[in-house]
Each structure stands twice: as structure tokens, then as C-alpha cells.
C-alpha positions in Angstrom: 0.1 -0.1 -0.1 1.1 3.6 -0.5 0.0 6.4 1.7 0.0 10.2 1.7 0.2 11.4 5.4 -0.1 15.2 5.3 -0.2 17.6 8.0 -2.2 20.1 5.9 -5.1 19.7 3.3 -3.6 18.9 -0.2 -5.5 19.7 -3.3 -5.3 16.6 -4.3 -8.4 13.7 -5.0 -7.8 10.6 -3.3 -10.5 9.2 -5.6 -8.6 9.3 -8.5 -5.5 7.1 -6.9 -5.8 3.1 -7.2 -4.2 1.9 -3.8 -3.0 4.8 -2.7 -4.3 6.6 0.9 -4.4 10.3 1.6 -4.9 11.2 5.2 -4.7 15.0 6.1 -4.0 14.5 9.4 -5.3 18.7 10.2 -8.6 17.3 9.5 -8.5 14.5 12.3 -9.0 14.5 16.3 -5.6 13.0 17.2 -4.4 13.6 20.8 -1.1 13.8 22.5 0.4 10.6 23.3 0.3 10.4 27.6 3.5 8.3 27.7 1.3 5.4 29.9 3.0 2.5 27.4 -0.5 0.9 27.4 -0.1 0.1 23.7 3.0 -2.2 25.1 1.6 -3.5 28.5 -2.4 -3.3 28.7 -3.2 -3.5 25.0 -0.3 -4.7 22.8 -0.2 -3.2 19.2 -3.1 -0.9 20.5 -3.0 2.6 21.8 -5.5 3.4 24.9 -6.5 6.3 23.3 -9.6 6.0 21.6 -9.1 8.9 18.9 -8.5 9.4 15.1 -4.9 7.7 15.4 -5.8 4.4 15.9 -7.2 4.1 12.4 -4.1 6.2 11.0 -1.1 4.0 12.5 -2.1 0.7 10.9 -2.1 2.5 7.6 1.5 3.7 8.5 2.9 0.1 9.5 1.2 -1.4 6.1 2.6 0.9 3.7 5.5 -0.1 1.7 6.0 3.8 -0.1 4.9 6.7 2.1 5.3 10.7 1.9 5.3 12.6 4.4 4.4 16.5 4.1 5.3 18.4 7.0 6.1 21.9 7.9 9.3 22.2 9.5 9.7 23.9 12.8 12.9 24.3 14.7 14.2 21.4 12.8 11.8 19.1 13.1 8.5 18.1 11.9 5.6 20.4 13.1 3.1 19.8 15.7 0.5 17.8 13.8 2.8 15.1 12.0 5.1 15.1 15.5 1.8 14.1 17.7 0.6 11.5 14.8 4.4 9.8 15.0 4.3 9.6 18.5 1.0 8.1 18.6 2.2 5.4 16.2 4.4 3.9 18.7 1.7 0.7 18.9 3.7 -0.2 16.0 6.9 -1.1 17.9 7.2 -3.7 20.7 8.8 -2.7 23.8 11.8 -5.3 22.9 14.9 -3.9 22.1 17.3 -5.0 19.5 20.5 -4.1 18.3 20.9 -2.8 14.6 24.3 -1.6 13.2 25.6 -1.2 16.5 22.3 1.1 18.0 19.3 -0.2 20.0 16.2 0.1 18.0 12.5 -0.9 19.2 11.3 -4.4 17.4 8.9 -3.8 15.0 5.4 -5.4 15.3 5.0 -6.4 11.8 6.0 -3.3 9.8 6.4 -3.0 6.2 9.9 -2.3 5.0 9.3 1.3 3.4 10.4 3.6 0.9 9.6 7.2 2.5 10.0 10.3 0.8 9.6 13.4 3.3 8.2 16.7 1.6 9.0 19.3 3.9 8.3 23.2 3.6 8.6 26.2 6.0 12.3 25.8 6.2 13.9 29.1 6.6 17.6 28.4 6.6 20.5 26.0 5.8 20.8 25.1 9.4 17.4 24.1 9.9 17.5 22.0 7.2 20.5 20.2 8.3 19.0 19.3 11.4 15.9 18.2 9.8 17.8 15.6 7.4 20.0 14.4 10.6 16.4 13.7 12.3 15.1 11.8 9.6 18.3 9.9 8.9 18.3 8.7 13.1 14.4 8.0 12.9 14.8 6.0 9.6 15.3 2.6 11.3 12.8 3.3 13.8 10.2 4.2 11.3 11.6 0.7 8.9 12.9 3.1 6.1 14.7 0.6 3.5 15.1 4.1 1.7 14.1 7.5 2.3 14.8 11.3 0.5 14.1 14.5 2.0 13.0 17.3 -0.5 12.8 20.8 0.7 9.9 23.1 -1.2 7.8 26.0 -0.3 4.2 25.8 0.9 3.1 27.0 -2.3 4.6 24.2 -4.1 4.1 21.1 -2.0 0.7 20.0 -3.9 2.7 19.9 -7.2 5.6 18.3 -5.6 3.1 15.5 -4.2 1.1 15.1 -7.4 4.3 14.2 -9.3 5.5 11.6 -6.7 1.5 10.3 -7.2 2.3 10.2 -10.8 5.2 8.1 -10.5 3.8 5.7 -7.9 0.7 5.4 -11.1 3.4 4.5 -13.7 4.6 1.6 -11.0 
């Protein structure tokens, strides 16, 4: 499955896509993670908070190609995307494994992903460098086979996503 996860509405029509899901996180009710670890202990693989996030993180886990669209704030994801990614912790287990000499959580049936991160709102090179480092550090925890960070303007983000979707449709 292919997934577009965006922190803002995009002028795209998901009904035109074959096997592509589009989720506008800004239109959903997603609460902050409370750090209770209930998704690991009380209800393994399922968040104890019942809101819209419980229907999104399984799609993140199942996707083999994914586009994240997020405004960059202080070198990281903006609030809407960061909140969702933090709420996706149920796709990992509490157990730790060593990967390339680093400790990482064991994935819970998570597809290996080709990821493209479309970042907008960056104001300088230092912020872009911090964001690239963040994505690189998160890549193993998010089960990325490979990833690419693309910086664009807010005005061009829709066109950039549409071009990626066209490539997906040709595959």
C-alpha cells in the first residue's frame, strides 16, 4: 500500500488513486501521547487512547511507500505530524534489538518502506541540516528501506506530491 500523510490539506483527489491512501492529519482528532505505554503492556499493539490516530498508525505500518508532508519547525516535524508519529508507537514492541551497533525497538509487523519526506517552511540551511539528521536518525525506527528529504515551498508542496503520485501510478 502507498500512503500520503500530510499535516495540511492538499489539493489532490484521493478517489483518483489506485491503492493510494491520503490522510490529512489536520482534519483529524489526534490527542497527544500520554506516555503510559499501555500500547505495550495493557493492549499490545493498540493505543489505549480512542481517537482518530488508532485508524492511522496501522496504515503507516502497512505502507511500503509513504510520503510525509510536514511544515518544518525548529528543525523537526511541526506539531500535527509529530503528534501522529508519536502516537504510532504501538507499531513497535517494547523489546530492544541491536541494529548496526545501535539500539532500536523491534517492529510489530511493519512493512519495509520507501519514504519521501516533503518539508516546507524551512527558512535556512541550518534548519534543513537539523531536519535531515532527524530523518536519518528516525529511519530505522520507522523501518525505512530508503528515504529522501525534499524541501519545497508551501505553495509548491501540492505539485510536488502530485508528481510523486504520478510516478507511483506508472509503477
